[in-house]
C-alpha positions in Angstrom: -0.2 0.1 0.5 2.8 2.2 0.3 2.6 3.4 -3.6 -1.4 4.7 -2.7 0.1 6.4 0.9 2.6 8.3 -1.8 -0.5 9.0 -4.4 -3.0 10.6 -1.8 0.7 12.6 0.2 1.3 14.3 -3.2 -2.5 14.5 -4.5 -3.0 16.8 -0.8 -0.2 18.7 -1.8 -0.2 20.1 -4.7 -4.4 20.3 -3.7 -3.5 22.3 -0.9 -1.0 24.4 -2.6 -3.6 25.5 -5.2 -6.3 25.9 -3.2 -3.8 28.5 -0.7 -3.0 30.0 -4.5 -6.9 30.6 -5.1 -7.8 32.3 -1.8 -4.3 34.4 -1.8 -6.3 35.1 -5.8 -9.4 35.8 -4.4 -8.2 37.9 -0.9 -6.5 40.2 -3.5 -8.7 40.7 -6.1 -11.5 41.3 -3.0 -9.8 44.4 -3.0 -10.5 45.3 -6.6 -13.9 47.4 -5.8 -15.6 47.7 -9.4 -16.3 51.1 -10.5 -20.0 50.3 -11.6 -20.4 49.8 -7.7 -22.7 46.4 -8.4 -22.6 43.7 -5.9 -22.3 40.2 -6.6 -26.1 39.9 -6.0 -26.1 42.4 -8.7 -24.3 40.7 -10.8 -25.6 37.9 -11.1 -29.7 39.2 -11.2 -28.2 41.3 -14.0 -26.6 37.8 -15.6 -29.6 36.4 -15.5 -31.7 39.2 -17.0 -29.4 39.0 -20.2 -29.6 35.5 -21.2 -33.6 35.6 -20.4 -34.0 33.8 -17.4 -36.5 35.1 -15.3 -37.5 32.1 -13.0 -34.0 31.7 -10.5 -33.9 33.4 -7.8 -29.9 35.1 -5.8 -30.2 34.2 -2.8 -27.0 34.5 0.0 -25.9 31.4 2.1 -24.0 31.1 4.5 -20.4 30.2 5.0 -16.8 30.7 2.4 -16.6 29.3 -0.6 -20.1 28.0 -0.8 -21.6 29.0 -4.0 -23.2 27.1 -6.5 -25.7 26.9 -8.6 -28.7 24.5 -7.5 -30.4 23.1 -10.1 -33.7 21.7 -8.8 -34.5 24.7 -6.8 -33.1 27.2 -9.8 -31.0 29.2 -7.2 -28.1 30.6 -7.6 -26.5 30.3 -4.2 -23.6 32.9 -3.0 -22.1 32.8 0.2 -22.5 35.9 2.1 -19.1 37.4 1.0 -19.7 37.1 -2.4 -23.2 38.6 -2.3 -22.4 41.7 -0.5 -19.2 42.3 -1.9 -18.5 44.8 -4.8 -15.5 44.0 -6.1 -13.7 41.5 -9.1 -13.6 38.4 -6.9 -17.2 38.9 -6.0 -18.4 39.3 -9.8 -16.1 36.3 -10.9 -18.0 34.2 -8.2 -21.4 35.8 -8.9 -21.0 35.6 -13.1 -19.8 31.8 -12.4 -22.2 30.5 -11.5 -24.8 31.9 -13.0 -22.8 30.2 -16.1 -24.6 26.8 -14.6 -27.5 28.5 -14.6 -27.5 29.2 -18.1 -26.4 25.7 -18.5 -29.5 24.4 -17.1 -31.5 27.2 -19.4 -29.9 26.2 -23.1 -29.4 22.4 -22.3 -26.0 21.9 -22.1 -25.1 18.2 -23.0 -22.4 17.6 -19.5 -24.5 19.1 -17.0 -27.5 17.2 -17.9 -24.6 14.0 -17.8 -23.4 15.0 -15.0 -27.0 15.4 -12.9 -27.8 12.2 -14.2 -24.5 10.8 -12.1 -24.4 12.7 -9.1 -27.2 9.4 -7.8 -24.7 7.0 -8.7 -21.8 9.0 -7.7 -23.1 9.8 -4.0 -23.8 5.9 -3.4 -20.0 5.4 -5.0 -18.7 7.4 -3.2 -19.8 6.6 0.4 -19.0 2.8 0.1 -16.0 1.9 -2.7 -13.4 2.3 -0.2 -14.9 -0.1 2.4 -15.8 -2.7 -0.7 -12.3 -2.1 -1.6 -10.8 -2.7 1.8 -12.8 -5.6 2.1 -11.5 -6.7 -1.5 -7.9 -6.5 -0.4 -8.5 -9.0 2.6 -10.5 -11.7 0.2 -8.1 -11.6 -2.5 -5.3 -12.2 -0.2 -7.4 -14.8 2.0 -7.9 -16.9 -1.4 -4.6 -16.9 -2.7 -3.6 -20.3 -3.7 -0.7 -21.6 -6.2 -3.3 -21.9 -8.6 -4.8 -19.2 -8.1 -2.0 -16.4 -6.9 -4.1 -13.9 -7.4 -7.1 -14.9 -5.6 -10.4 -14.0 -6.2 -10.5 -10.6 -7.1 -14.8 -10.3 -8.0 -15.0 -7.7 -5.2 -12.1 -5.7 -5.4 -13.5 -5.4 -9.1 -16.2 -4.0 -8.6 -14.6 -2.0 -5.6 -12.4 -0.6 -9.1 -15.5 0.0 -11.1 -17.3 2.3 -7.9 -14.3 3.9 -8.4 -14.1 4.4 -12.1 -17.5 6.4 -11.7 -16.2 8.3 -9.4 -13.1 9.4 -11.7 -15.4 9.9 -14.9 -18.0 12.5 -12.4 -14.1 14.2 -11.3 -13.5 14.5 -15.7 -17.4 15.1 -16.8 -16.9 18.5 -13.9 -14.0 19.9 -15.9 -15.7 21.0 -19.0 -18.9 21.8 -17.3 -16.7 24.4 -15.2 -14.4 25.8 -17.3 -17.8 25.8 -19.3 -19.5 28.0 -16.8 -16.1 30.6 -16.4 -16.1 30.8 -20.5 -19.8 32.2 -20.0 -19.1 34.9 -17.9 -16.0 36.1 -18.9 -17.7 36.4 -22.2 -20.7 38.2 -20.4 -18.9 40.4 -18.0 -16.5 41.3 -20.9 -18.8 41.6 -24.0 -21.2 43.6 -21.8 -18.8 46.0 -20.4 -19.8 45.0 -16.0 -16.2 44.8 -16.0 -13.9 47.6 -17.0 -10.3 45.8 -18.7 -8.5 46.4 -15.2 -11.0 44.2 -13.0 -11.2 41.4 -16.1 -7.9 41.5 -15.4 -8.7 39.6 -11.6 -12.0 38.2 -12.7 -10.1 36.0 -15.3 -7.3 34.4 -12.8 -9.8 34.1 -10.1 -11.5 31.6 -12.0 -8.5 30.5 -14.1 -6.6 29.0 -10.4 -10.2 28.3 -9.1 -11.0 25.8 -12.4 -7.7 24.5 -11.2 -8.9 22.9 -8.3 -11.2 20.9 -10.3 -8.6 19.7 -13.0 -6.3 18.9 -9.7 -9.1 16.3 -7.7 -9.4 14.9 -11.2 -6.2 14.4 -11.9 -5.5 12.9 -8.1 -8.7 10.6 -9.1 -6.9 9.2 -11.8 -4.1 8.5 -9.8 -6.1 6.8 -7.2 -8.0 4.9 -9.7 -4.4 3.7 -11.9 -3.2 2.5 -8.9 -5.8 0.3 -7.6 -6.5 -1.2 -11.2 -3.0 -1.9 -10.7 -3.5 -4.0 -7.7 -6.3 -5.7 -9.3 -3.6 -7.0 -11.9 -2.2 -8.5 -9.5 0.4 -5.6 -8.1 1.2 -5.3 -4.3 3.2 -2.6 -4.1 
């Protein structure tokens, strides 16, 4: 299991570094106040109106980095800071979440696929670690001279479950990048932010997207490790 712990450790380290950089970027661009004086809430509401979306509500939710779009009840949920603040970072987050609302409204295929995977991924993510451990124990307990790999059925199920969560992570990438692209295009085309403010918006969203990329690559690395275990590798 040494290789697995190395993968986990490296993934956590890279994730921490990217998250720390993202936090630093947002803190920096939170000091770049919008010349038009619009709050995150006002930016979100304007983007929705400009895209002909009138059935989505913009609401405030507690916490930090809790911003999200909920397709079930059609709400753009902005953290308290983003909801009230009038800076480039808040504009970036608000517009990004509205990008998801636009995806929902136009039937963006990758968002639809991601939504369909959610129930399956929820089950898999809760059970796969137990299944993987049980699979390793069973495989080790059933090894014989004639069958050196032992019974790999349970481990194969665990690997399949992990593969589903990895697929979900990679499907999430185009969804997040597309939402950011929609946000940046709208902010720039409508003149909601100045050219100087747009630099902050783009930089913030670029680093936010990298957190999803790191998560996807980390998941893939773990999947490859478990797949190698399934094929008989023991380190």
